[in-house]
VOKEMAR-977321 format. One line per field, with one value per atom (N, C-alpha, C): residue number from 0; x, y, z. Coordinates in Angstrom, 1 decimal, decimal comma. Atoms other than C-alpha are relative to their C-alpha. Layout:
residues N
resi: [NUM | ...];
xx: [X | ...];
yy: [Y | ...];
zz: [Z | ...];
END
This chain:
residues 66
resi: [0 | 0 | 0 | 1 | 1 | 1 | 2 | 2 | 2 | 3 | 3 | 3 | 4 | 4 | 4 | 5 | 5 | 5 | 6 | 6 | 6 | 7 | 7 | 7 | 8 | 8 | 8 | 9 | 9 | 9 | 10 | 10 | 10 | 11 | 11 | 11 | 12 | 12 | 12 | 13 | 13 | 13 | 14 | 14 | 14 | 15 | 15 | 15 | 16 | 16 | 16 | 17 | 17 | 17 | 18 | 18 | 18 | 19 | 19 | 19 | 20 | 20 | 20 | 21 | 21 | 21 | 22 | 22 | 22 | 23 | 23 | 23 | 24 | 24 | 24 | 25 | 25 | 25 | 26 | 26 | 26 | 27 | 27 | 27 | 28 | 28 | 28 | 29 | 29 | 29 | 30 | 30 | 30 | 31 | 31 | 31 | 32 | 32 | 32 | 33 | 33 | 33 | 34 | 34 | 34 | 35 | 35 | 35 | 36 | 36 | 36 | 37 | 37 | 37 | 38 | 38 | 38 | 39 | 39 | 39 | 40 | 40 | 40 | 41 | 41 | 41 | 42 | 42 | 42 | 43 | 43 | 43 | 44 | 44 | 44 | 45 | 45 | 45 | 46 | 46 | 46 | 47 | 47 | 47 | 48 | 48 | 48 | 49 | 49 | 49 | 50 | 50 | 50 | 51 | 51 | 51 | 52 | 52 | 52 | 53 | 53 | 53 | 54 | 54 | 54 | 55 | 55 | 55 | 56 | 56 | 56 | 57 | 57 | 57 | 58 | 58 | 58 | 59 | 59 | 59 | 60 | 60 | 60 | 61 | 61 | 61 | 62 | 62 | 62 | 63 | 63 | 63 | 64 | 64 | 64 | 65 | 65 | 65];
xx: [1,1 | 24,9 | -0,4 | 0,4 | 24,1 | 1,0 | -1,1 | 27,5 | -0,2 | 0,2 | 26,9 | -1,2 | 1,2 | 23,4 | 0,3 | -0,4 | 24,8 | 0,9 | -0,9 | 27,6 | -0,7 | 0,7 | 25,4 | -1,1 | 1,0 | 22,8 | 0,5 | -0,5 | 25,1 | -0,5 | 0,5 | 23,6 | -1,3 | 1,3 | 20,3 | -1,1 | 1,1 | 17,2 | -1,0 | 1,0 | 14,6 | -1,4 | 1,3 | 10,9 | -0,4 | 0,5 | 9,2 | 1,1 | -1,1 | 11,4 | -0,5 | 0,5 | 9,2 | -0,5 | 0,7 | 7,4 | -1,2 | 1,2 | 4,0 | 0,3 | -0,3 | 4,2 | -0,5 | 0,5 | 2,0 | 0,3 | -0,4 | 3,6 | 1,1 | -1,1 | 6,0 | 1,3 | -1,2 | 8,6 | 1,1 | -1,1 | 12,0 | 0,8 | -0,8 | 13,7 | 0,8 | -0,9 | 16,7 | 0,5 | -0,4 | 17,5 | 1,6 | -1,5 | 21,1 | 0,5 | -0,6 | 23,5 | 1,0 | -1,0 | 25,9 | -0,7 | 0,6 | 25,3 | -0,1 | 0,3 | 23,9 | 1,2 | -1,1 | 27,0 | 1,0 | -1,0 | 29,2 | -0,6 | 0,6 | 26,7 | 0,2 | -0,3 | 27,1 | 1,4 | -1,4 | 30,9 | 0,3 | -0,2 | 30,7 | -0,5 | 0,5 | 28,5 | 0,8 | -0,8 | 30,7 | 1,3 | -1,2 | 33,8 | -0,3 | 0,4 | 32,0 | -0,2 | 0,2 | 31,0 | 1,3 | -1,3 | 34,5 | 0,8 | -0,7 | 35,9 | -0,6 | 0,7 | 33,3 | 0,4 | -0,4 | 34,2 | 1,4 | -1,4 | 37,9 | 0,2 | -0,1 | 37,5 | -0,7 | 0,7 | 35,1 | 1,0 | -0,9 | 37,6 | 1,2 | -1,1 | 40,4 | -0,4 | 0,4 | 38,4 | -0,5 | 0,6 | 36,7 | 0,9 | -0,9 | 39,6 | 0,7 | -0,7 | 41,7 | 1,0 | -1,0 | 43,8 | 1,4 | -1,3 | 47,5 | 0,5 | -0,5 | 49,2 | 1,2 | -1,1 | 51,7 | 1,3 | -1,1 | 54,1 | -0,1 | 0,1 | 54,7 | 0,4 | -0,4 | 56,2 | -1,1 | 1,1 | 52,9 | -0,9];
yy: [0,4 | -32,7 | 1,2 | -1,1 | -29,2 | 0,2 | -0,1 | -29,0 | -1,1 | 1,1 | -32,4 | 0,2 | -0,2 | -31,5 | 1,2 | -1,1 | -28,2 | -0,5 | 0,5 | -30,0 | -0,9 | 1,0 | -32,8 | 0,6 | -0,7 | -30,3 | 1,1 | -1,1 | -28,0 | -0,2 | 0,1 | -27,3 | -0,6 | 0,6 | -29,0 | 1,1 | -0,9 | -27,0 | -0,4 | 0,3 | -26,7 | 0,4 | -0,3 | -26,8 | -0,8 | 0,6 | -27,6 | -0,3 | 0,4 | -29,5 | -0,1 | -0,2 | -28,9 | -1,3 | 1,2 | -32,3 | -0,3 | 0,4 | -33,6 | -1,2 | 1,1 | -35,9 | -1,4 | 1,3 | -38,6 | -0,4 | 0,3 | -38,5 | -1,1 | 1,0 | -41,1 | 0,6 | -0,8 | -38,4 | -0,2 | 0,1 | -39,0 | 1,3 | -1,2 | -35,8 | 0,0 | 0,0 | -36,0 | 1,5 | -1,4 | -32,6 | 0,0 | -0,1 | -31,4 | 0,1 | 0,0 | -31,7 | -1,1 | 1,0 | -34,1 | -1,4 | 1,4 | -37,8 | -0,7 | 0,7 | -40,1 | -0,8 | 0,8 | -42,3 | 0,9 | -1,0 | -39,2 | 0,5 | -0,4 | -38,1 | -1,0 | 1,0 | -41,4 | 0,0 | -0,1 | -41,1 | 1,2 | -1,2 | -37,6 | -0,2 | 0,2 | -38,7 | -1,0 | 0,9 | -41,7 | 0,7 | -0,7 | -39,4 | 0,9 | -0,9 | -36,9 | -0,8 | 0,8 | -39,7 | -0,5 | 0,4 | -41,0 | 1,1 | -1,1 | -37,6 | 0,3 | -0,2 | -37,2 | -1,0 | 1,0 | -40,5 | 0,1 | -0,2 | -39,9 | 1,2 | -1,2 | -36,4 | -0,4 | 0,4 | -37,9 | -0,9 | 0,9 | -40,6 | 0,8 | -0,8 | -38,0 | 0,9 | -0,9 | -35,6 | -0,7 | 0,7 | -38,1 | -1,1 | 1,1 | -40,5 | 0,2 | -0,2 | -41,1 | 1,1 | -1,1 | -38,2 | -0,6 | 0,5 | -38,8 | 0,4 | -0,3 | -39,0 | 0,9 | -0,9 | -36,4 | -0,8 | 0,8 | -39,0 | -1,4 | 1,3 | -41,9 | -1,2 | 1,2 | -44,1 | -0,6 | 0,5 | -44,5 | -1,0];
zz: [0,9 | -46,8 | -0,9 | 0,8 | -48,0 | -1,1 | 1,0 | -49,8 | -1,1 | 0,9 | -51,4 | -0,9 | 0,8 | -52,5 | -1,0 | 0,9 | -54,0 | -1,2 | 1,1 | -55,9 | -1,0 | 0,9 | -57,3 | -0,8 | 0,8 | -58,5 | -0,9 | 0,9 | -60,4 | -1,4 | 1,4 | -63,8 | -0,2 | 0,2 | -63,1 | 0,2 | -0,1 | -63,7 | 1,1 | -1,1 | -60,9 | -0,6 | 0,4 | -61,5 | -1,3 | 1,1 | -64,8 | -1,0 | 1,0 | -67,4 | -1,4 | 1,3 | -70,4 | -0,7 | 0,5 | -70,8 | 0,8 | -0,8 | -69,8 | 0,8 | -0,9 | -66,8 | -0,5 | 0,4 | -68,4 | -1,5 | 1,4 | -71,9 | 0,0 | 0,1 | -73,2 | -0,4 | 0,4 | -74,0 | 1,0 | -0,9 | -72,6 | -0,1 | 0,0 | -71,6 | 1,3 | -1,2 | -69,3 | 0,2 | -0,3 | -67,7 | 0,0 | 0,0 | -68,1 | 1,4 | -1,3 | -65,3 | 0,1 | -0,3 | -63,7 | -0,2 | 0,2 | -64,8 | 1,4 | -1,2 | -62,1 | 0,6 | -0,5 | -61,9 | 0,6 | -0,6 | -61,2 | 1,3 | -1,2 | -58,6 | 1,2 | -1,0 | -56,8 | 0,5 | -0,4 | -56,9 | 0,9 | -0,8 | -55,5 | 1,4 | -1,3 | -52,6 | 0,8 | -0,6 | -51,9 | 0,5 | -0,4 | -51,8 | 1,2 | -1,1 | -49,5 | 1,3 | -1,2 | -47,1 | 0,5 | -0,4 | -47,1 | 0,8 | -0,7 | -46,2 | 1,3 | -1,3 | -43,5 | 1,0 | -0,9 | -42,0 | 0,5 | -0,4 | -42,0 | 0,9 | -0,9 | -40,5 | 1,4 | -1,3 | -37,8 | 0,8 | -0,8 | -36,8 | 0,5 | -0,4 | -36,7 | 1,1 | -1,1 | -34,6 | 1,3 | -1,2 | -32,3 | 0,5 | -0,4 | -32,1 | 1,4 | -1,3 | -28,9 | -0,1 | -0,1 | -27,8 | 0,2 | -0,2 | -28,1 | 1,4 | -1,4 | -24,7 | -0,1 | 0,0 | -23,8 | 0,3 | -0,3 | -22,4 | -0,7 | 0,7 | -24,8 | 0,8 | -0,8 | -22,1 | 0,8 | -0,8 | -20,3 | -0,8];
END
């Protein structure tokens, strides 16, 4: 989760983004577009799921005849 948060916030400014909260100004902060952020999170969840199944899956038996 920490790695995903770091990757999806690359290039994004923290704190004040130079516009008044109640104004009608539209100011999108620079950084990774939201669609790409979703794809990154989906990819990270898929990697996490595959690694979990691999790590927590059944242990292969030493004798395949059993």
